[in-house]
N, C-alpha and C positions, 0 to 999 in steps of 0.2 A: 503492499499497499502505500502511494506514492506522501510527502510532505512538503506542505508549500514554507514559507516566513511573509507576513505584508511587512514589508518597512517605510518606514517613512525618510523620505531622501531630501537633502535642506534643498530642495527647489520649489517654486511659486507652483505644485504643478495642486488640483483639484482631489486624487483619488493617492491610496497609496495603492503602491507595487509590488506583486506577489516572486519570489524566490522562489527557485529550489528549492529540496534540502534532501541529505541521505540519513537513515533512521539514526545513526548515527549524534550527524550535525542534531538534528533532531531533536534527541533526549539532552541533548548538551545544552543546548542556546534555552533560554529566557527571555519575555518581555525585557527589554528593559535594554537589550544587548552592544554594542554596535557593531557590525557585519557591512564588509568594504563591495563592493558588487558593482559590475560593470552597466554602463545604462547610455545607451544609444551606443554606436558599433567603437568606438575608442576611451568615453572617460570612466572615470570610475573617483563612483563616492561610497562617505562612508552613510549609510543608513542603517537608522535605529528600528529593532525589533517589535515591533506594537502587537501581534500575534501571530503563532503559531498554527496552524490547524490542516484539513487535507481536503481542502475544495480547490483543485484546478482551474483558473484565470479564465474564463472562458474564447476571450477574445484573444488574448498570446500566448504562444506557446514561454510556459515559465523559465527562467538563464540559471543557471547556477548560480551559487553564491563565488564569490572571488578569496576572501578568509574571511576568520572570523578575528576582530578587535579583541575582544572585550575577553575577563577568565569566566568575572559579576557581573549582576547588571549594571551599567551608566547610569539608571532612569529608575525610580520610585512607579508601584505600578500608580503613583497617586498624579505622580507629576504628568505620566500619559494619560491618564483621566482631564490630567489639566487642559494641557496643551487641545485638548478634541473641544474642552469649552471653550477655548479661547478660539480656535480656528472655526468652529460655527457661528458661537456668537457675535464673535466682531467681524466675519465674512472672508475672512483669511484663507491661506492654508497650509494646512499643518508643518510645512518644509519651510515658509514664513517665523512661524514657529522658534523650528528650531532650532535658524537660524538665530533669533536672537536671545534663545534661551541657555542656551550652551557655547563655555567659551571659546574658542576660535579653534584652538587645542588638540580639542575634541574632533571636530568634523576632520579629519585625515587629507589631503590634499593629492591630485596623483600627478606624477609629472612623467611627459612621454621624454624617454630618451631615447639615444638613437645611438647602435653601432654598426660597425663594422659588418656585414654579413663572413661567416667562416668561409663557405665558401666563392666567394665573390673573387672575377676575373678582373681586373681595376686596366680596360681601358683610357689611357688619357687622352686620346683624339677623339673621344666617344664628349666627352667633358664639358661641361662651359664654365666660365670660372666660379661661380657660383660654386658646381660639383664641388669641382676639382679642389677647393678650397678647403667643403667639406671632411672630401676624403682628405686631403694631408693632414688638415687636423683631427682622422679619429682613426688615422694609422699612428697617429705620437703618442692619443688619446685612447686609454679602451671604452669610454662613450662618452657624450654629451648630452645635457640635457636642451630644451629648446630655448629658450631664454639665452646658455650659450650661447645655437646659433646664427642667435639674434642678432646678439653682440658682434661676434666675427664675423656677419655679415652687412651687418647694421642697418641694418631695413626690419621691417616692421611684420612681413608676410615673410615666413621662410619657408611654411607648407609644401608649397608646390614644390621650390625648391626638392627639397625631402621626398615627397612625393615622386617625381620623378624618378630618383635615385633607387624608391622602393621597388618603382616597374623593372629598372633593368638590372633588379639586384643583388646593389650594390651596397643596402644596408637595411638595418630589422629596426622598428618598432617596436619599442615594451612601454607598458605601462609599469610606473613602481610605485607604491605607497606609502609614501614616510609620515609615522613621526612630527609632529611638531613641538609635543614637550619634550623639555630638557629638564632631568632635575637639580635639582641643585646640590653642587660635588664643593667642601671644600680641600685645601688640600693640609692633610694633619704631618710631624716632623715626628721621631723619633729611635732610640739608637738599637745597633744592630745587638741583641742578648748575648754576643761573643765580649763585648766589651760592657759587662756592669759591673765586673769580677773587681773592686778599687787596685788590685796588681795591674790586672788588664788596664785601668783604667788609666794606668800612673806611667805606664810603657808608653800608651798611644799617645798623651802629652808628648813624651821624650821625644816618640819618632815626630809628631809636626811641630818641635821646634825650626827645622827650616821649612816649614811655613806658614809666617806664622795668623795669617788672615785667618787660614782655618786653625789654626789654633785657638784664637779671639772668638770666631763661628760659636764652637765646641764650648769653650767657656762659658758664653750665654746659654746655651743652649742647656749647659747643668745650673747656674742660677737658675733660671725660668724653668724648669721642671720639677724644684729643689724648694721655689714660693706656692705649688700649684701642683694637684695630684691630676688636673686633667690632661688630657691631651692639648700637646701645644700646635697649633698654627705655623706654620712656615711664613705669611705671612705677620705673622706673630714674632717669627725670632728673626727675620730680615731689618724689621724696625727697630726692635731695640739691642740687637747687636750694630747695625751699622752694614752686616754683611752684603754681600750681593748674590745673585742668580746663583750664577757661574760660578762662587768659593763651594755651596753650595749643592752640588751638583758636582764637582769634585768629588765631596766627601761621600756623598753618595756610590758617584763611580768607586770610593775607593772600599765599598759595604761598611762604611764606620755606621754611617744613618742611613738610616731608609724611612720615605716618604710613603702614606696609603691618604686614600681618598673615604671619605664619610656624608650621607649624606641628609642634608638641612635641608628645615625650613626657611621659607624667601619672607615668610609676612611672621615675624615671632615679638609677642610684647616682652622690656622690655624695664620699663618700669615697676612698680610698686603698690601693691592691696591700702590703699592710708586710709578710706571709711567702713568703714563695716553700719554701721548704725543711723538711720535714715527718719529723724524725728519730721510727724506731720503733725500741724497747726491743727490748730479745732476745728475748721474748714472743711482744712486740708483730706483730716477721717473721718468724715461727714461723706465728704466725696467717695472717699475711697470703700465703706462701709458698703454705699448707694452698691458701688461698679461690683463689689463680687455675690452683692442680691441679684443684682439685675443678670450677671452674670449663670446664676441656677435655672437662670429660664432659659439660657443658652440665645439668649438677644445681641445686638450689636448695639455698642453702647455708647455714646456721642456725649463726649467732654465738653460742655462748653466753660471754659478759664477765662480771665479776664489776661491781657497779654501782664507777666508774670506773679502769676499766682499761683504758680507750684505747682504745675502739671507735669516737668519729670520726677518731679522725685515720688509722685502717686504713680507713674508711668515702671520705675525703676523699683518699688514698693510691689509691685504685679510682675516683673521680670521675677524680680529672688523669688518669691511664692514658681511660679509656675518649671522654676529651677527645680529647687526644695521636693515638686513633685516628676521629678525624671525629666520631663518635659525640653522642650524646641522653644526657641522664642527668638523672634520677629520685632526687628522696628526699624518702619517704613522712615525713608523723608524728603522731599523733596526736590531736595541742592542737596550734593556734595560740601557745597562750603558750610549748611550746618553740621557737616557729620562730623570734620574737625572738633568744635568747642567740647560737640553731646560724646564722641569717644572716647577723653577722655573725661568727662562724668564718668560715665559707665564702666570707664575700666579700673579707676578710683574704685568702684564697690567690686568689681566681679573679673580682675585680674589679666592672665590669655584668656578665660569666655568668651570674653569680643572678638570677633570678630568683624572683618569693615568688608563689604564687597560694592566696588561701583568698576565707572568705565575709566576712572584714570590710573586705576590699576595695571601690570599688564599680566599680557596671558597668563604667563606663568603661575603668580599670585593667583589669579585669578581660580585658576585650573588647582590647587594647591587646596584653598578655603573650599572649592564646589566640594574635592573629595571629602575635606576632614569635614566635612556636614552632611555628606552620603555616610560617613564610617558612625557618623552619630558621637563622633570623642569627647574628650572636657573641654577640646580646647572651641568645638562650634557649639554651643550651647546656645547662644544670642549673636545674629547676625545684627547690625546694620549698616543701615546705607542705603543708594536710590532705591526708583522703583525695579530695575531688574532684578535687585534682589528673590523677585514674589518666586520665580525659578530655576533657586536652587534644590535641593536635594535632600528636602525634609523628611527624616523618620519619624518624629513624634513633636510633631510643632501641638506646643500648649497653647501661643498668647500670641497674637497681632495689633504688632502699636504702629498705627497712624497717624503718624505726625503732621499738624500746620495739609489736616485733611480737605482743606480746600483748596487746596493750589494746584494751578494749571498747568504745571508742570508736573504730578506724575499722569498728564497723559503723556505717548506717543503718540510723536507724527508723522516724522519714516527712519527707519521704512517701515513698512509693517512686520508682524501685525499694531496698529494703530490701537493700545489697550488703553485703560485706566484703570494704575495700580494701585489704585481705593478701592474699585469697583471686586478689580478683581483678586484685593484680600480677604475681602467678605468672602467669593465665592472658599478659593481656597482655607480658609479657618475653615467654613463650612461641610468641607470635605473630608479637615481635621478631625472634626468635634470641637476645633480651639474656638477662644473667646477670642475678639475682638475688639479693641478701645479706639477709640476714633474723635481725636483729639484738634482743636483748634479754638482763636479769639476773634475767630470773623468764619462762622462752617459755611459751608457753597449749604445757596440756600435746597439746593435738592438736598441736601443731607439733615438740614433742623425740618422742611416738608415732614422728608419721615418718620424722622423724631417725632412734631407734632401729629402722624398717624398714624403711632406706634408697632409703626415697622421698627426705629430703634427707641433701644430706650435712652431718655436724655439724664445727664448730671448736671449740673450748674455750677462755676467757683466766682462767684462776685466780686471779691475781696481778693486785692496783689498779696502777697507771699510779707509780713510782715508788719499789715494794714496800714501803706508804703500809698500814698497818693496815687490816685492819675493822675496825668498830668494836666499843664493847663496848656490850653488848645487857643490859637493865636490868628485872626488870616488876614492878611495884609495884605490891602489890594493895592495889587502892582498896577492897576491900566491908574488910578490915580496917582500914583511915586510916582509911574512914568508922563501924566497930564504937568505935574507941578516940577517937573526936576529935581526928583529926591528920589532916580535910580543913582546908582554905580557898577557900570557894565550889566549882569542881571542882577545882585544886588538889591534888596531895600535900603532905607538910613536902620528899619530897627534891625534888618538879619545883623546886619554890621551890631549895630551895637548891641545886641544879646551875645553875639559872638566876642566880640572882647567884654565881657564884662564874665561869660565863661571859660574862657582861658584865662583870665586874670584871675580868675579862683581856683587855678588847674582844673581847672575839668574839662570835659571833652566834648566834639561835637561830631555831627552825624549829620553828611548832608543829601539829601534826596533827587536824585536826577535823571528819568526811566529813559537814555537814550544814552547812547556811549559815543567818542569820538570827541570831534570838537565843533563841527560845526554841521547838520543836514544839508545845509542846503548854499552853492554859492551861484550865487545870481547878479549877473551884471545892469551897473545901478545906469546902461544909457537903452539896451535894448530888451533890458528885464531877463534873457537865457542865462539853461544853470545847465552845467555840465547834464547830460544822461547816461548811464549805463548803457553798454551796446546793446549788450546783453539780454536787459531787465529793463521793466517798467517803474523805473526809479530816480529821482537824482542821485548822483555822488556824496558821500560822506566822504568830509575836510577833518585828516588827522593831524595833527600838528607833530605826534612825537618823531614822523618820519616822511614831513613835509609831502601827504599825499596826499590825493583824493580817493574812497574806494568805491567799494559797494559792499554793502551790507547783506548779501543774497547769494554773491558769484564772484566774490573774490577778486572781481576785474578790480585793478587802480593803474591810475597812471602820476604823473610828481605834478605837482601845486599849477595852476595857469596863473599868471597876472598880468593877465590878456584876455577879452573875452573871445570865446575859440570862433561867436558867429561874426561877430559885428570888429574885431581887434580893437576894442575900448581898453581905458586900461582902469578904465571906474566898476572893477568889483569887489562885492563884499557877502561879507558873508551874513547867512539868514542861523535863525534859529542855535540851537547850543545843546550839547553834550557836555559827558563826565569832565573831558578830557579840558576846558573851553573854559567850566566851574575853577580843575585846579588853576590853572594857567592865571587865570580873575582872581581868587585869594592868595596866590603868590608874593600878589602883585600889595594884596591888601594884607597881607599879614607877612612878612617875610621872613620872622626870625620864629615863626611854627611850622612845625615837623606836620609836613600833610599828605594822606598815600588817598592813593584810587585805586576803589575795588571791581573791573566789570571787567565782561569778556577776554578785551584786550589784555587784562596784566595776569589773569590768572589761568596762562595759559598750558603749565607746568603741571607735575603728580602733589608739587609740595606748596604750589605758590598762593593758596587762598589757608595752608597753614600759617605761611612765615606773614602772611599779611593780620594777618585776627591776633597771632602770637604778639607784635610789636602793637595790635593797641590794645590788648589785654595787658599788654607788660606799663600800658602808657610812653611806649615811645613814639607815638604818633597823637597831633593835638586830633589834628581833624579828619575826618575819612568821608570819600563821596564813594557811593558808587551807587548803579543798579540797584535791581530787584532782588538782586541777591542777599541784599544787606534786609533787609526787611523780616527775614526768614526767623524766627525763632532766639537766636543770637542773642547773649546775657553779657553784655558789657556795663560792669558797677560805676564806673568815674559817667558814665553820656548823663548828660544834664541836658541838654539843649539838642535837638530835632530839626532841619529845615527841609521844607518841598520846598523844591526851587520855584517846579512851575504844574502845579494842583491840574493845569485844564488842559496839556493832551494829555491825562491819562483819561478824561471823562470823554470826548470830541473824537471815541473812536466809532468805525462804521461796526457795530459788532451789539446783539439781546445782552451781551451778557458787563458791557462797558464800564456802566455804575456801579455794577457790584463786586466788580473788582477792583476800581479807583475805591470804594469803600473799603477794601480791604487790605489793597497795599495801601492806604496811608493811614487804617487805622493801629496795624498790626509793623509801620515806618514810626508811629508815633508812641507804640508799647515797646522799643527803645530807650526812650528816655527817662531817669528818674526810677533808679531800678532799686535804690537805695534809699536809706530817709530822707533825704532832699527830695524837693517834690522838684518834678520836671519840666517843662517845658517844649512846647512846639509848634515850628511858624508856617504855615502852610502860604506856597506868597499864589498868588490868583484874578486872574483877568476880572472872574466872575465869581467875585466876594457873598452872592445869593444864593449862590447852586445849591440845592436840596442836601445832594451829598453831601460839599462841603459842610454844610451843617449839621446834619448828621454827621460829619465825623469829630464836628468840634464836642458834640455834648456826645456822641458817644454811643449813641440810641441805638445800637444791631435791629433792638425791634418795629419799633420806625420806620429800616431802613428794608424788612425782610418783607414787611403788609405791605409795603409801595413798590417793592420790585414783585412781587408776588401775584397785587392787584394787574397792571402792566402784562405778568406775564401769561395769565389769566386774557386778560385779554384780545392779548397776540397769540395764544396757541403756541408756544412755549415752552417745557421743561420745567419745569417739573409735572404739570398736565398732561403736556407731549413728547412722544422720543423722537428723535432727527436719527435722519442716516442723511448722510452728504456725498453728493458723488463729484467728484472732482474729475472733469474730461484734459489732458494732457495730450497738441501736440504741437511742431514745428511749424507748420501750417496749418496759418490760418485758419481759410477758409472750410480746411473738413473740420476742420475743430466745430464750430461755429457748426455744421450741418451734423454732426454727427451727437455733438448736443441738440439740438430741434431732435433728433429720431429719437434719441433715448428718454426725452422728456416729455413727446407725444408716447410714447409706449407704460413712460410708467403713469401716465393720465386716465390709461384709457383704464389701466383697472386702479389707480390710488383715488382716480380724477381731482376735488383743489383741493389736495393735498397735496400735492407738485407745487417747488416756486421753483423758477427758473425754465430754464437756464439763465445765469445770470453772470458776467466778468468779474471777479473777485477786487478790492481793492489795489493789488498789484497784478493789474492781469498778464506780464511775459513776464518769466524767470527762466534763465540761464536758455536764452531764445526759445524756449519755450508756450504754445496759447493757453492758459487754461480757462477755464466755468466751470461753475458751480450748480449743482438743483440740490435740493435739500427737497427730503421727505418728508411731512412729518408723519407720527402715526398714533396719533386719539387710546386714549390709557382702555376704553374696553374691548381695541382691536388686537389680536392676537398678535403676538412681536414676532413668533418664532414662525409660522404662516407669512409677514408683510419678509420677514430675509426670504423663505423659502420662492417669494415669487417672483425678489426683486430679483437671485440667484437665474430664475431660470429665462428672464427679460434679459441681464448683463449676459446670457450665454449666450445667446439673440443672436446680442449686439454684435457678440467677437463673433459673431459667425459669417458675419457683413464682409465681401474681401475687404470692399471700401478705405472702410474702415480702423484696415486691421495694421496702424501708426497708431491709431488712438489708442492713450493711454487712458484706463477708468483705474480713479485714487476712489475705495468704499470706506470712509471714515465714519462708523458707527461710536455716538453717542458724542459728538465732537466740543471741541472745548474751546 
């Protein structure tokens, strides 16, 4: 009886592919293992076994597998079920989920290896120049990779050349699968046991009297090994003795010293546990008990606590309880910047049980963390990180904490799967029957709506920790200030005065401007022309640090222009402002102060966030300017003033969530101020001081904002009353994009009628020379979500079958943010 395995391949394929197995293979292989298989004519991919059965595929003949890559499953059965849920809910392929979920090193790649044919007879006259070069190179070395041949011939397309050589029976092509992950090894050194007796040792030192450097290195070895019983690292010995690698090699060659290698972890906790006890105040204790009561009913719990009310301490207590019960805990954060502060706080309590996982870690580091979670070692009990953490192979998840749950950065935008980590975490927790807590000072309207309708339980913390007062919020009307000439650059007199006051009292200041770069627009004062990106429908942003005009969508850049590119006039000036310009103006206003900037341009490296945050915590920096990275849950003790440079560019955005987002951002930024005894201050600069949202921020009135926004959402049929699916069509051909969008919209309207909006161009309608068009589907509460998605899926399949629209790509985004 034949056996078959259904595999998930790392490709955007709708179905799993079936391969044939022998009986021995079928008995050994388990779901979750990796298997290398041939797909197509020559490619070899890593597939994940989803199921083993005895039903042959109907449409094609199953190929045998290439090789088995694991001895034990790399994925748990919960992970496979979770992948399936994400693929079906977010309308994407399981292969897309696989690419997002597994560290790249697990997806073995195949390389085409070119070798000379053994029975080839080379006739040089029959070869052209390129063929001759390849054959000559292969005569010198046994094999070459395709990339090496590309470099040799200095051209991209080398397959035609190789195919001709294959046809002439001169070379053969093989596929070699190679593993990307390499364990980190440390080189150690030890003395040859023959010299360990004292007499032998003295004799050895006498013999080395003619080689003083070797003798010196050996003496250093003796003094270091006398101090510590641990094996001695080669690096340590060379550093201490001042010797070189060649001196060490001489001693190894003489069989006096021996070197050996040991595997080591890349991610190591080197600190020590400093805190053992968490003392909750009265209101925290009440909240903690309420959460535990709600957990008994297996409900998702929403913790609505004002900024600085001590939510983190409650999370730590809940994590402690989960670990004491032998469970694993997952702590999700929206930004990598946030993890740097929280890691320290968690490590102070839990030491090496805390693992960090996010995209700034190298592939090899991520593999190590993945394996520790899979093995459920003591080191992998608590995982903290950004949204991709939900894909880790948890064995026994007991608690999930989603901090700052309102953040839109929990939503993955590109590539697929376009999942929302908060919503996916709720499903993941449900699979493990684990407790889940969502925390925020400004919950998303959807979560608060769920709590009000008893889908979630709600626990509130209305006071700041230590009864510190909420910051005083002041709104500065910069429209009037401009008219009265009371502005210095982009700073009102009031803001400068407050900054001066804070610096005088040796306190720190945070300034928030949600736009990086120096200035968003360079404009000619004569003809009004501003330089545009040739690939996207946006103007170029000026960056002063490298004197460039740069596109934030595709990375295109040119040198700063001092003449208008249209009319040649010298009168060009910049309009608008970003974090760089705020920094430049501040340095002129406060030359003695230390000023730092935190945005995408300054946080490129792995430890960049850490350095900026640590310098600010250590009060080496007086003023920190930043984009929205700054707003999320960071805890600085000495900040007494927060300035929002321009509130209007948040509010005036073409999105139904713009007002909710503005409220959340401003209130979160405000929450960074005055977190100790002294009351903090927040200054909001705006051209529209009487705007409802700005008034609600100044009074910190979440419930009023919630009621108002909910009324609007009900009126205009948006979430939480309606679900949304957004289809985005992309193509380099403008008219084809329009035609395809019209066809798809009509087909959807035939089924969903008035609940289809569009097609419509988005605010930026061309990116990287591709034209974009959006269609929005609204799903009423009573309409079945599953049936709707099946229908959308069928219409998309019909659309993809049309040859004329083959070049049009459709991106499906379920619950767009």
